[in-house]
C-alpha positions as a printed Julia matrix, in Angstrom:
544×3 Matrix{Float64}:
  28.41   16.61    3.04
  27.72   19.1     0.24
  31.42   19.89    0.01
  32.09   16.19   -0.32
  29.59   15.87   -3.14
  31.16   18.75   -5.05
  34.59   17.19   -4.69
  33.33   13.84   -5.91
  31.72   15.07   -9.09
  32.64   17.84  -11.58
  32.04   21.27  -10.11
  30.24   22.89  -13.04
  27.26   25.22  -12.78
  25.19   23.25  -15.28
  25.88   20.0   -13.46
  22.46   18.48  -12.65
  23.49   17.59   -9.12
  24.84   21.09   -8.46
  21.58   22.56   -9.71
  19.65   20.47   -7.17
  21.99   21.49   -4.36
  21.9    25.17   -5.4
  18.12   25.01   -5.56
  18.07   23.38   -2.13
  15.32   21.05   -3.27
  15.0    17.59   -4.78
  11.89   17.53   -7.01
  10.23   14.15   -7.25
   7.27   13.17   -9.39
   5.39   10.09   -8.18
   2.13    8.21   -8.45
   0.23    6.89   -5.46
   1.07    3.22   -5.01
   1.73    0.7    -2.24
   5.26    2.12   -2.14
   4.22    5.74   -1.6
   0.82    6.83   -0.33
  -1.0     9.39    1.78
  -2.84    8.82    5.05
  -6.08   10.53    6.07
  -4.13   13.64    7.12
  -2.35   13.81    3.72
   0.98   12.74    5.26
   3.14   10.63    2.99
   4.28    7.12    3.92
   5.76    4.06    2.27
   8.97    2.35    1.28
   9.73    4.7    -1.62
   8.83    7.78    0.4
  11.29    6.95    3.18
  13.94    5.98    0.65
  13.71    9.16   -1.4
  13.53   11.24    1.81
  16.78    9.59    2.87
  18.32   10.48   -0.5
  17.25   14.12   -0.08
  18.79   14.11    3.41
  21.94   12.59    1.92
  22.16   15.51   -0.51
  21.34   18.0     2.24
  18.26   19.4     0.47
  14.52   19.52    1.02
  12.2    17.03   -0.62
   9.34   18.18   -2.83
   7.02   15.4    -4.03
   4.31   15.92   -6.63
   1.75   13.13   -6.78
   0.51   12.59  -10.32
  -2.58   10.64  -11.42
  -0.84    8.73  -14.24
   2.54    7.22  -15.05
   2.71    9.24  -18.28
   2.61   12.52  -16.35
   5.56   11.41  -14.23
   7.68   10.99  -17.34
   6.34   14.25  -18.78
   7.53   16.02  -15.62
  10.99   14.5   -15.97
  11.27   15.25  -19.68
  10.07   18.84  -19.27
  12.47   19.53  -16.42
   9.77   19.8   -13.76
  11.1    16.83  -11.79
  14.57   15.48  -11.12
  13.5    11.88  -10.63
  10.38    9.74  -10.83
   9.59    7.17   -8.14
   6.83    4.94   -6.75
   7.07    1.32   -7.72
   8.21    1.92  -11.29
   9.41   -1.26  -12.97
  12.39   -1.31  -15.28
  10.98   -0.69  -18.75
  13.31   -0.74  -21.74
  10.7     1.14  -23.8
  11.55    4.21  -21.7
  15.29    4.14  -22.23
  15.39    6.35  -25.34
  14.54    9.41  -23.28
  15.1     8.19  -19.72
  17.76    6.41  -17.75
  17.36    4.42  -14.58
  19.02    4.52  -11.22
  20.09    1.41   -9.29
  17.45   -1.28   -8.83
  16.51   -1.79   -5.18
  13.6    -4.26   -5.17
  12.81   -7.29   -7.3
   9.22   -8.26   -7.96
   7.35  -10.74  -10.1
   4.65   -9.62  -12.5
   1.46  -11.57  -11.84
  -1.75  -12.07  -13.8
  -4.55  -11.38  -11.34
  -8.15  -12.59  -11.47
 -11.14  -12.75   -9.09
 -11.32  -15.67   -6.71
 -14.25  -17.93   -7.6
 -13.86  -17.53  -11.34
 -11.85  -19.85  -13.56
  -8.16  -19.54  -12.85
  -6.06  -18.67  -15.93
  -2.82  -20.61  -16.04
  -1.39  -18.84  -19.09
  -2.24  -16.02  -21.48
  -4.03  -18.61  -23.62
  -6.65  -18.95  -20.86
  -7.57  -15.25  -20.87
 -11.29  -14.96  -21.56
 -12.53  -11.54  -20.53
 -11.48   -7.94  -20.03
  -7.78   -7.45  -19.24
  -6.88   -3.88  -18.26
  -3.53   -2.32  -17.29
  -2.27    1.21  -16.73
  -1.26    3.06  -19.86
   2.46    3.69  -20.1
   3.31    1.09  -17.48
   5.83   -1.74  -17.69
   2.83   -4.08  -17.58
   1.65   -2.67  -20.9
   5.11   -3.28  -22.37
   5.02   -6.84  -21.04
   1.71   -7.48  -22.8
   3.11   -6.14  -26.06
   5.91   -8.69  -25.89
   3.48  -11.43  -24.86
   1.33  -10.64  -27.91
   4.2   -11.74  -30.16
   3.75  -15.29  -28.88
   0.02  -14.99  -28.25
  -1.44  -13.0   -31.18
  -4.96  -13.59  -29.87
  -4.17  -11.63  -26.68
  -6.21   -8.44  -26.38
  -6.14   -5.92  -23.56
  -6.93   -2.31  -22.78
  -4.86    0.46  -21.25
  -6.34    3.1   -19.0
  -5.25    6.52  -17.82
  -8.23    6.8   -15.48
  -7.22    4.34  -12.77
  -4.2     3.56  -10.6
  -2.91    0.03  -10.13
  -4.62   -0.16   -6.74
  -7.94    0.81   -8.32
  -7.54   -1.79  -11.05
  -6.93   -4.47   -8.44
 -10.05   -3.29   -6.62
 -12.02   -3.5    -9.84
 -10.91   -7.1   -10.27
 -12.02   -7.82   -6.69
 -15.41   -6.2    -7.4
 -15.85   -8.15  -10.64
 -15.92   -5.01  -12.8
 -13.0    -6.23  -14.9
 -11.73   -9.78  -15.27
  -7.96   -9.44  -15.13
  -5.06   -7.09  -14.59
  -1.3    -7.45  -14.51
   0.47   -6.26  -11.38
   3.67   -6.72   -9.41
   3.83   -9.2    -6.55
   4.29   -6.56   -3.83
   1.16   -4.65   -4.81
  -0.85   -7.86   -5.06
   0.28   -9.09   -1.63
  -0.56   -5.76    0.01
  -3.95   -5.39   -1.69
  -4.99   -8.93   -0.77
  -5.1    -7.75    2.86
  -7.91   -5.38    1.88
  -9.47   -7.27   -1.03
  -9.08  -10.99   -0.33
 -11.01  -11.8    -3.52
  -7.87  -10.94   -5.49
  -6.16  -14.14   -6.61
  -3.02  -14.87   -8.63
  -3.55  -16.78  -11.85
   0.09  -17.21  -12.81
   3.49  -15.6   -12.44
   5.49  -14.37  -15.37
   8.82  -16.15  -15.53
  11.3   -13.31  -15.16
  11.62  -11.08  -12.1
  11.51   -7.34  -12.69
  13.51   -4.63  -10.96
  11.94   -1.59   -9.33
  13.97    1.53   -9.98
  13.88    5.31  -10.18
  13.96    7.22  -13.48
  15.67   10.42  -14.53
  16.13   12.3   -17.78
  18.71   10.96  -20.22
  21.45   13.59  -20.37
  25.17   13.65  -21.05
  25.54   14.71  -17.42
  25.88   11.68  -15.08
  26.27   13.56  -11.81
  22.8    12.69  -10.44
  23.19    9.04  -11.4
  26.59    8.95   -9.7
  25.07   10.42   -6.55
  22.36    7.76   -6.62
  24.94    5.0    -6.96
  26.87    6.41   -4.02
  23.69    6.72   -1.95
  22.54    3.16   -2.62
  25.98    1.81   -1.81
  25.86    3.66    1.5
  22.3     2.4     2.07
  23.42   -1.19    1.65
  26.26   -0.69    4.11
  23.92    0.86    6.68
  21.19   -1.76    6.04
  18.71    1.0     5.21
  17.13   -1.08    2.44
  16.94   -4.14    4.68
  15.27   -2.15    7.46
  12.73   -0.65    5.08
  12.01   -4.05    3.58
  11.42   -5.47    7.07
   9.22   -2.55    8.03
   6.92   -2.65    5.01
   7.05   -6.12    3.47
   8.39   -8.79    5.82
   4.97   -9.59    7.3
   3.03   -9.87    4.03
   4.72  -12.92    2.57
   1.91  -15.32    3.5
  -1.78  -14.88    2.81
  -4.69  -16.77    4.39
  -7.91  -16.13    2.48
 -10.3   -17.46    5.11
  -8.54  -15.68    7.97
  -8.68  -12.39    6.06
 -12.37  -12.85    5.2
 -13.14  -13.62    8.85
 -11.29  -10.48    9.96
 -13.05   -8.23    7.44
 -16.44   -9.64    8.46
 -15.61   -8.87   12.08
 -14.58   -5.32   11.14
 -18.08   -4.78    9.78
 -20.0    -6.56   12.53
 -17.99   -6.46   15.77
 -15.61   -3.52   15.54
 -18.28   -0.76   15.71
 -19.12   -1.95   19.25
 -15.57   -1.56   20.55
 -14.1     1.13   18.31
 -15.01    4.02   20.67
 -13.14    2.21   23.47
 -10.06    1.6    21.34
 -10.06    5.27   20.32
 -10.52    6.38   23.93
  -7.65    4.43   25.47
  -5.09    4.26   22.63
  -3.14    7.26   23.87
   0.35    5.98   23.05
  -0.38    4.24   19.73
  -2.79    4.17   16.81
  -6.19    2.93   17.94
  -6.29    0.64   14.91
  -3.12   -1.05   16.1
  -4.7    -1.55   19.53
  -7.73   -3.06   17.81
  -5.45   -5.39   15.81
  -3.79   -6.54   19.03
  -7.18   -7.27   20.57
  -8.2    -9.25   17.48
  -5.04  -11.34   17.69
  -5.65  -11.89   21.4
  -9.36  -12.69   21.52
 -10.98  -12.11   18.1
 -12.83   -9.29   19.88
 -14.54  -11.71   22.24
 -14.87  -10.05   25.68
 -15.48  -13.44   27.35
 -12.46  -15.19   25.83
 -10.51  -17.43   28.23
  -7.38  -19.46   27.52
  -6.23  -22.7    29.19
  -3.41  -20.72   30.83
  -5.86  -18.4    32.6
  -5.6   -15.2    30.58
  -9.0   -13.67   29.99
 -10.95  -10.94   28.28
 -10.75   -8.85   25.14
  -7.04   -8.1    25.69
  -6.34  -11.51   27.31
  -4.75  -10.15   30.48
  -3.19  -12.38   33.13
  -4.53  -11.92   36.62
  -1.29  -10.33   37.97
  -1.14   -7.9    35.02
  -4.79   -6.97   35.51
  -4.21   -6.28   39.2
  -1.12   -4.18   38.41
  -3.08   -2.12   35.87
  -6.05   -1.69   38.2
  -8.44   -3.91   36.27
 -11.1    -5.34   38.58
 -13.05   -7.31   35.96
 -11.05   -8.74   33.08
 -14.27   -9.7    31.26
 -15.5    -6.12   31.12
 -14.58   -4.83   27.62
 -13.78   -1.29   28.7
 -11.65   -2.35   31.66
  -9.82   -4.9    29.53
  -9.03   -2.41   26.75
  -8.02    0.23   29.26
  -5.76   -2.21   31.11
  -4.22   -3.66   27.95
  -3.44   -0.23   26.51
  -1.94    0.93   29.82
   0.23   -2.19   30.05
   1.53   -1.7    26.49
   2.39    1.91   27.28
   4.17    0.76   30.44
   6.23   -1.77   28.46
   7.19    0.81   25.85
   8.37    3.17   28.59
  10.54    0.42   30.12
  12.37   -0.24   26.87
  15.88    1.19   26.49
  15.92    4.64   24.91
  18.41    3.3    22.36
  15.58    1.48   20.54
  14.24    3.54   17.63
  10.66    4.82   17.79
   9.58    2.74   14.77
  10.71   -0.48   16.47
   9.59    0.13   20.05
   6.07   -1.19   19.61
   7.3    -4.52   18.21
   9.62   -5.07   21.18
   6.73   -4.14   23.49
   4.4    -6.6    21.76
   6.95   -9.4    22.08
   7.13   -8.61   25.79
   3.33   -8.48   26.0
   3.19  -11.99   24.57
   6.04  -13.82   26.33
   7.09  -11.51   29.16
   9.52   -8.62   29.5
  12.29  -10.85   30.85
  12.24  -13.15   27.83
  12.25  -10.13   25.55
  15.41   -8.89   27.27
  16.87  -12.39   26.94
  16.45  -12.41   23.17
  18.09   -8.99   22.98
  21.04  -10.39   24.92
  21.2   -13.41   22.61
  21.16  -11.11   19.57
  24.13   -9.18   20.96
  26.02  -12.41   21.74
  25.61  -13.44   18.11
  26.88  -10.13   16.77
  23.5    -8.58   15.94
  22.05   -5.27   17.01
  19.88   -5.76   20.14
  18.11   -2.45   19.48
  16.96   -3.36   15.99
  13.82   -5.45   15.55
  15.08   -6.85   12.23
  17.98   -8.51   14.07
  16.1    -9.49   17.22
  13.01  -11.1    15.7
  15.08  -13.65   13.77
  16.47  -14.91   17.12
  13.07  -15.37   18.79
  12.65  -19.02   17.7
  16.04  -19.84   19.28
  14.52  -19.42   22.75
  13.07  -22.93   22.41
  16.52  -24.51   21.98
  18.38  -25.51   25.14
  21.83  -24.6    23.84
  20.63  -21.01   23.59
  18.13  -20.52   26.42
  20.49  -22.18   28.91
  22.79  -19.15   28.51
  20.01  -16.7    29.37
  18.48  -15.44   32.61
  14.86  -16.49   32.12
  15.35  -19.77   30.28
  12.94  -21.43   27.87
  10.3   -19.39   26.03
   7.98  -20.02   23.07
   9.79  -17.47   20.99
   8.39  -18.8    17.71
   4.9   -17.97   19.0
   5.99  -14.44   19.88
   7.41  -14.08   16.37
   4.11  -15.12   14.76
   2.19  -13.01   17.26
   3.9    -9.79   16.24
   3.8   -10.57   12.51
   0.07  -11.41   12.69
  -0.69   -8.13   14.44
   1.22   -6.22   11.79
  -0.84   -7.94    9.07
  -4.13   -7.29   10.86
  -3.21   -3.66   11.42
  -2.36   -3.22    7.77
  -5.64   -4.84    6.72
  -7.65   -2.71    9.13
  -6.05    0.56    8.07
  -6.42   -0.2     4.37
  -9.96   -1.54    4.66
 -11.23    1.45    6.65
  -9.58    3.89    4.26
 -11.16    2.08    1.34
 -14.59    2.14    2.99
 -14.23    5.84    3.68
 -13.42    6.52    0.02
 -16.43    4.51   -1.05
 -18.7     6.41    1.31
 -17.47    9.72   -0.08
 -17.9     8.42   -3.62
 -21.41    7.24   -2.78
 -22.28   10.65   -1.37
 -21.13   12.28   -4.61
 -23.06    9.69   -6.63
 -26.25   10.37   -4.7
 -25.75   14.11   -5.09
 -25.22   13.67   -8.81
 -28.4    11.63   -9.2
 -30.39   14.29   -7.36
 -28.89   17.15   -9.35
 -29.15   15.33  -12.64
 -32.17   13.03  -12.99
 -31.74   12.68  -16.83
 -29.19    9.93  -16.11
 -32.3     7.75  -16.34
 -33.68    8.03  -19.84
 -37.3     9.22  -20.0
 -37.74    7.16  -23.15
 -38.54    3.52  -23.44
 -35.69    1.06  -24.13
 -36.98    0.62  -27.68
 -36.9     4.35  -28.45
 -33.97    4.91  -30.83
 -34.34    8.66  -31.15
 -31.34   10.91  -30.97
 -32.57   12.49  -27.73
 -32.55    9.11  -25.99
 -28.98    8.38  -27.0
 -27.89   11.89  -26.06
 -29.45   11.64  -22.62
 -27.33    8.59  -21.87
 -24.05   10.01  -23.13
 -21.79   10.97  -20.19
 -20.12   13.77  -22.11
 -23.48   15.33  -22.98
 -24.65   14.89  -19.42
 -21.74   16.89  -18.09
 -22.68   19.84  -20.28
 -26.06   20.05  -18.53
 -24.76   19.86  -14.96
 -25.42   22.86  -12.71
 -22.39   25.13  -12.25
 -22.0    24.08   -8.6
 -21.17   20.51   -9.63
 -17.71   19.75  -11.06
 -17.28   17.59  -14.09
 -15.33   15.04  -12.08
 -18.26   14.69   -9.66
 -20.55   13.17  -12.27
 -18.52   11.95  -15.2
 -18.12    8.18  -15.26
 -14.36    7.62  -15.24
 -14.42    4.3   -16.99
 -13.25    5.22  -20.47
 -10.35    2.97  -21.34
  -7.82    3.57  -24.08
  -7.86    0.84  -26.65
  -4.83   -1.38  -26.91
  -5.13   -4.16  -29.38
  -3.0    -7.01  -30.55
  -1.63   -6.75  -34.1
  -4.11   -9.27  -35.49
  -7.21   -8.69  -33.35
  -8.39   -5.12  -33.59
 -11.54   -4.46  -31.64
 -12.42   -2.27  -28.72
 -13.7    -3.83  -25.54
 -16.81   -2.1   -24.22
 -16.42    0.33  -21.37
 -18.33   -0.29  -18.16
 -21.78    1.11  -18.86
 -24.99    1.52  -16.85
 -27.59   -1.2   -17.05
 -30.86    0.18  -18.41
 -29.39    3.66  -18.26
 -28.99    3.58  -14.49
 -25.49    3.17  -12.99
 -25.15    0.46  -10.39
 -23.84    1.35   -6.96
 -20.73   -0.76   -7.46
 -19.88    1.06  -10.68
 -20.31    4.43   -9.01
 -18.1     3.45   -6.11
 -15.22    2.72   -8.46
 -15.91    5.15  -11.28
 -16.37    8.38   -9.33
 -13.23    9.57   -7.59
 -13.83   12.66   -5.43
 -10.12   13.33   -5.3
  -9.82   14.03   -9.05
 -11.65   17.3    -9.53
 -10.56   19.7   -12.24
  -8.89   21.83   -9.57
  -7.23   18.82   -7.98
  -5.52   16.99  -10.85
  -2.3    16.94   -8.9
  -1.37   17.12   -5.26
   1.96   18.6    -4.32
   3.45   17.76   -0.94
   6.54   19.56    0.3
   8.54   18.14    3.17
């Protein structure tokens, strides 16, 4: 492959592509986003991660990703030669084109004005009445600059302290009124923060792309073009889109609220059992299956006779050794064992990422019907081993002209389709919500530690005392200077300072989030203190 690359593009030593190949490493600078993110074990996931890993494999080199806290630092890395490309949900931004150039666009999104559900919905920029905050250096900031030409009264702020996900969370918490974000990020975050609502869409779609340094050398850009052409031919982009985004197109506010309430109230009772018996899959996925089946009701019974937390049929329960389907532990144990059995029965030709979805379809409508839809997919020229191809044929099992050709006949394939998609949504919500709660707990622990170590956060003076000492005691920068050496600045400093961005005709600075009566609220601490941004941890480099 490397020989092929050198034949395709000029074989010069200063060729950017040859430098990457000689180095044996593709250096990528990124920012954590819905397209690239870390799990609890610091492993990277996401659409962009898999795509850029595939590009590194295409070049035959290792992938080195540096996660940066701000968009500006990504472009600094590229400009200074510390990164070959920048990724992670970056929208096409013509303001960057003087120093940067873009690769092929691979996703189209809509920029959306986001507000908190329950407040007045803005239908245009003219309805903005509150604090609008976006990431500094982002395409959203450029969009607002253009919007200000038509709406000179529009005022917003830009921040380097928060990621897009954090800004969306702040809208959900009511700490800011609005932000501008792309439709993919909004759809994914609504699974965790259902209070996020879309006010209006901006008219034009925007392309997501990768950036690289503007040079006379086009070898890297040519390699990207070749790679994306090959990706389209192999359906790599289609498979990644199905894997990460196909199930988030619809959003049900009340269903999501009900699920999150159950996570807080019901899940703690059954979580140890899910963790105990989920040997072949993530326990959170097993919990999502149980929620789809019974809403975590151990006494659930359907008109067709399936019963219990995992809604097992009587024959399945007997096969799995379940004596009492209404016993939560037996039901979870039996359901997990049956899923593992189904996954083992599947043809080895089915990829690991897809096996669980085939197994879930079989769990819902029976293994025979699942094999039927694979056969139908093959008859129609699709790939029977690929879930993307198979799931689109599931609804055809209700039509006689199709099921009459198959071994097991009629099946409610449309229900199996919704069943799998619902579970994927619930799993995504559960994973994101638990991760978010864990971050808040860690932030709260730091906040409590900070209050113990530094009681002067509460002014000893009365509210009417205007002395210099009172003002100094409330100043975060002064507070940091008095912190004991064992406490890092990032542990106690309120990270809510926002860069001012003003419209040409309305120059004023919106107030930063500040403590009431000198005492920070819990909600402000949860969002303002980020334990992952210590002075020694400004960046996190992950090498694959």
